[in-house]
N, C-alpha and C positions, 0 to 999 in steps of 0.2 A: 586505210591504205598506207603503205610504206612510202614516205616521201624522201628517204635516203637516196643519195646519188651514187652512181658507179665511181670506182676509183681505179685508175690504171697506172701501173708503174713498170718501168723497165728494170728488171732484176738481173742478177748475175747470169742466169741461164735462160732468159726469155722475157716475154711480156706477160705480166700477171694482171688480171682484172678481177676486182671484187664487185659483184652485182647484187643489189638487194632483191629479195623475193617480194613481189608485190602482194602476196597472200599471207605472209608471216612477218610480223612487224620487225623483228630483229634477226632475220635469217638472211644468209648471204651465200652466193655461189662464187667459188673461185675458179677461174679459168686460167690456163697457162698456154700461151700461143693459140688461143681459141678453143682448146679442148677442155671440157669440164674436168676439174681436178678434185674439188672438195665442196661439200655443202655443210654449213654450220648454222644452227639456230641458237643464238646466244641465250634466249630465254628457256630453251629446252635442249640442253646438250645431249640428252639421251635419244633425241630424234635423229635417226639415221635415214637419209633420203636415198642415197645411191644403193642399188641392189647389192653390189659387192661389199659395201661397208656394213650393210645389214647382216650379211653372212659372216663377216668377220666378227661383228657384234654378238651373233649367236654363239660362235666358238668361245669368245671371251666370257660369255655367260655360263658356259658349262665346264670350263677348265678347272674351276674350284668352287667351293661352297658359295652360294649367293651372298654377295656383299663382302666376302673376304678380301682383304687388301692384298695386292700383288705388286711385285717389282717388275715393271714392264719396260722393255727397250723397243722403241719405235725407230726403224730405219726408214726415212722418208717422212717429211713433216706435213706438207700441204697446208691446209687451214687448221690442222691439229684436231680434226674431227674425232678420231678414236681416242686420243689422250683425254679429250674432254669427256667422252663417253665413260671411260674407265674411272675418271675422277668422281663422277656423280653416281655411278653404279657400284663402285668399289671404293668408298671413301677411305682415305689414309694410304692409298697406293702411292708408291714412289715410281716416277716415270722419267725416263730420259728420251729425248727426241733428237735424232741426228738427221740434219738436212744440209745438203751440199750448197744450197742456194741461200747465202746469208741475206741477200736482199729480200727474198721471199719471207724468210723468218721475221725480218724487221717489219715488213708490210703487214703480215698477219697479226703479229703480237701488238702492233700499234693500233690497228683498226678493229681487231676482233679480240679483245682482252680475254685472258684465261679466267676461269672461275676463281673467285677469291678462296685462298687456302689450298688450292690445288698444288700438289707437290710435283710439278712438271718442270724439268730442267731442259733448256734448249741449247743445242750444240751445232754450230756451223762447221761441218766437216764431211769428208767423204765417208760413206757408210762402211765400206770394208776396212778402210784404214782405222776408223774409230773402233770397229768391232775387234780387230786384231790386237788393239791395245787395251781393250776393256778387261776388267778383272774376271777371272774364271769363276764359274758357278755364282754369278751375280744377278741373274734374271730368272723370273718364273715364266715369263712370256717374252718371246722375241717376235715382233711383227714387222715384216718387210713389205713395204709398199713404195718402192723406189722406181722412178721413171726419169729418164733423160729424154725430154720431148715426150713422145708417146711409146717409148720402148724401155724395157728393163735393161740396164747396162750389163754388158757381157761379164764384167768382173764380179757380178753378183749372181752368177749362174753356175759356178764351178764347184768341184769337190773340195778344193781348198777353202772356198768361201763357206760351204756348208759345215766343214770341220770347225772353222772359226766360230760359227754360230752355235754349234753343239757344245763347244768349250765354254761359252759364256752362259749357257743355260744350266740350271740346276738339274739334278737327276730326274726330278718330277716335271721339269719344264716342258713347254710346248712352243714349237716354231710355227708361225703362220706366214703365208705369203699370198699376195695378190698377183696373179700372172695372166696375161692375155694370150690367146691363141685361137686357132680354128682348125677344123679337120684338114689333114690327117693327124694333127696334134704332135708333130715332130718335136716341137719345143717343149710342150707340156709333158710329154712322155719322158723326154730326156731329163727334165727337172725332177720328176718323180724318181727316176733311176738314180739321179745324183743324190737326192735326199736319202735314199735307201742305203747309201754308203755309210751314213752316220746315225740313222734312226731306225728303230724296229717297227714302229707303227706309222702308217700313212693313211690319210683320208683326203678325198677330193670332193669339193662341193662346186656344183655348176648348174646353170639353168639348163633344163632338158633340151631346148632348141640348140644350144651351143654344143652339147654332147652328141646330139644327132647330126652335127655337121651343117646345120642350117644357117649359122651365122658366126661371125667373129665375136668373141666376148671374153669376159673375165672368168677365171676359175680361182677358187681359194684352195690352197694346199695347207694341210695340217700335218705336222710330224712330231713324234715324241718317242720316248723310250718305254712308256707305259700305255696301256689301252686307254683310248679316248672314249668318252661316253657317246658312242655313235647313235644309240637309240634316242637319247635326249636331243642330240643335235639334229637328227632326222625329223623329230617331231617339230622342233622350232622352225626348221627350214621349210617343211611341208605346209605349216600353218601360216607362213609369211605371205604378205600381199604379193610377193614375187617368188613363188615356190621354186625350190631347187632340189636337185638330187644329191644324195650323199653316198659316195662309193668308197668301199674299203675291202680288205681281205682278198679273196680269190678273184672277184670281179675287177678289182683295181690291178692286181698282178697281171691279169689277162690284158687289161688296157695298156699297161706298160710294155708288155710283150718283150721284144728283143732290143728295146732302147738301151743305149749305153750311157753310163755316167759321163759327165763333161769335165775334161781337164782344162786348166787355165789356158794352155796353148791353143785349144780348139774352141774356146768359149765364144759365143756370138750373142748379140742382143736378142731380145724377144722380137717376133716378126712385126713388120710395119703394118699397122691397121689399114684396112682398105679405106678408100676415101669416104669420109662421112661417118665412119664407124662410131666415133666418140665425139663428133663435132656437135655444135648447136647452131640454131638459126636456120 
């Protein structure tokens, strides 16, 4: 049994708590203001506990040949779950993590050390400001998982933001985002329309119950200039312990419908989750 004790800290943007998993000796759950944010197993960094992180992991598995090193930019840090995943599944990858909450970065790096030899650089900065100053064509993958409280900040939802992301990616690069929404999906549809202003290929991954409008939940968006291996992605997500649907092409265009791309002046945060949607206890 795990005899580690919880750690609570007031950070720059909220109250963060690290709680040990009683079933896995060196595994921890990070919550921010009571909402589950990340899960990390220090003995098995390839273990992805949360459904949406598993789906992001599936995308990371198919964007290049297995084991090939990548340059990855993570917007949003949390407990550094996916940087750890990339470090062990794609050794030699160079990764930058941008997290606005310096206190959270210090808590996580202090209590949950990164794998030895991992090339992961941590930056305490606003995601968009850092992105706009980053070198062009410097990343193979850009992964956006940024939340202020339980909502994606408005300034990370606009056409100008998407253009900044596309500039930083290489021609073969892939953009990934974790976004929350529920039916009728006004936010999600507008985000797909916004991504379409800069990328030719779009893919949506979500749990069937979310897509059917039964509950609020996370969707993973994938965007790039070249075709994504949708068949391989669909096989991985269908075989997962938490199966998901992969939508693309004509079906996805129909889903987007008449949604308009979002400009900075009209950008809004992602919708507020209903009470208890992501809480614990």
